LONUVO-745646 format. One line per 8 residues: for each residue x, y, z of C-alpha. Coordinates in pm, 1 decimal. Example, Ala and Ser with C-alpha at 12.3 -4.5 7.8 and 13.67 -1.06 7.14 Angstrom:
2
1230.0,-450.0,780.0  1367.0,-106.0,714.0
//
This chain:
134
428.0,2162.7,-742.0  463.7,2085.4,-373.7  767.5,1972.9,-179.2  611.3,1639.3,-90.5  413.8,1377.5,-286.3  85.5,1446.4,-104.6  -148.1,1295.6,-364.9  61.7,979.1,-386.3
58.0,948.2,-7.1  -317.4,995.4,25.9  -400.7,749.8,-251.9  -154.3,492.0,-116.3  -297.1,524.6,234.1  -658.7,487.5,123.4  -566.7,200.4,-110.5  -372.3,27.3,168.1
-665.8,63.4,407.3  -898.4,-90.0,146.5  -654.4,-379.8,98.8  -648.5,-430.9,477.0  -1029.3,-442.2,481.2  -1034.3,-683.7,185.4  -773.3,-906.1,351.9  -968.9,-905.6,677.9
-1282.9,-1006.1,489.0  -1100.1,-1290.5,313.1  -946.2,-1405.7,643.3  -1289.5,-1400.3,807.9  -1445.9,-1604.5,529.6  -1156.1,-1850.2,540.7  -1182.7,-1896.6,915.0  -1558.8,-1940.4,881.4
-1512.4,-2211.1,619.3  -1240.6,-2386.3,820.1  -1465.1,-2393.4,1124.9  -1683.4,-2648.5,946.8  -1404.9,-2899.6,1012.2  -1386.3,-3075.8,676.0  -1030.1,-3205.2,643.0  -870.0,-3248.2,305.6
-515.5,-3230.3,171.7  -365.1,-3420.4,462.5  -529.5,-3229.5,745.2  -540.1,-2883.2,593.7  -876.6,-2733.4,517.3  -939.2,-2511.2,221.8  -1055.2,-2248.3,467.0  -715.2,-2245.8,633.5
-546.2,-2169.1,303.9  -795.7,-1888.5,238.3  -734.0,-1752.7,589.7  -359.8,-1742.9,521.9  -422.9,-1550.8,198.9  -633.3,-1302.3,394.9  -364.3,-1252.7,657.3  -104.1,-1199.3,384.8
-339.9,-940.6,232.6  -361.8,-760.5,568.0  18.1,-753.6,592.9  46.3,-621.1,237.1  -205.5,-347.4,315.9  -8.9,-249.4,625.5  309.3,-222.5,418.6  121.1,-1.4,169.1
11.6,228.7,452.0  369.4,246.0,582.9  486.5,316.2,227.6  241.5,604.8,201.1  370.1,759.1,522.1  733.5,703.4,424.0  700.6,860.1,79.6  560.0,1171.0,248.0
806.8,1188.6,535.1  1111.5,1119.3,312.2  1037.9,1256.6,-35.9  1385.6,1154.2,-149.7  1281.4,787.5,-119.9  938.1,837.0,-278.3  1033.4,642.4,-592.6  1139.2,335.6,-392.9
821.6,336.7,-183.7  616.7,400.7,-496.8  758.6,85.6,-656.1  682.6,-112.0,-338.0  323.7,17.5,-325.2  280.8,-50.7,-697.9  402.2,-411.3,-669.0  192.2,-478.6,-358.9
-117.5,-332.1,-520.9  -77.8,-570.9,-813.1  -15.3,-865.0,-579.5  -321.1,-770.0,-374.3  -536.5,-925.6,-646.4  -412.9,-1267.5,-539.3  -440.6,-1225.2,-164.2  -706.6,-967.3,-87.9
-919.8,-948.3,-405.0  -753.3,-621.2,-491.6  -867.4,-455.8,-171.0  -1228.5,-467.0,-285.5  -1106.0,-350.0,-631.0  -1100.3,18.1,-530.3  -795.9,-40.4,-308.8  -607.4,-184.5,-604.9
-689.2,114.1,-825.1  -608.4,377.0,-561.5  -280.9,215.7,-455.1  -181.6,162.9,-818.4  -234.4,530.6,-900.0  -62.5,634.7,-575.7  239.2,419.6,-656.9  260.9,559.4,-1009.0
236.4,917.1,-878.0  517.6,846.5,-632.3  735.7,700.2,-907.6  692.5,1003.4,-1136.8  723.9,1253.5,-848.2  1001.9,1509.5,-888.1  1076.4,1765.1,-618.9  1044.5,2121.0,-737.7
1372.6,2263.1,-864.8  1316.2,2597.9,-694.3  1320.1,2449.1,-344.9  1600.9,2203.6,-414.8  1843.7,2441.6,-589.1  1770.4,2779.4,-432.5  2060.6,2921.9,-231.3  1995.8,3052.5,117.3
1910.6,3422.6,136.2  2209.9,3654.5,171.5  2239.5,3831.7,505.4  2161.5,4198.1,492.9  2388.6,4444.7,664.5  2230.5,4693.3,902.8
//
């Protein structure tokens, strides 16, 4: 077992990038629809609402990417970042269509791996080597 949750980081990063791409696609479609100019709901177009969902998906994907980097750089906080990535991957279904589905799956697995990650006992509990006398 390694000192850092490498698999959780890689899966969270790739999943977060897919969620960013899915959110950008949703935002693009929403802005395209709102450019038609049909006003409903008191001046708000349906495309504007879809664009906001896409932007929220992009932000969620960015937080997933940051979470992947943080769980690798600070393995002691891997569980916390794993929970954040797990929650955001589930919420990405609402905002970014699950990051084109594959982003949801990868981030979900990455979050679960970060939650169950335990640092190896040999590196955490081993005393420093004793100095040798010459």
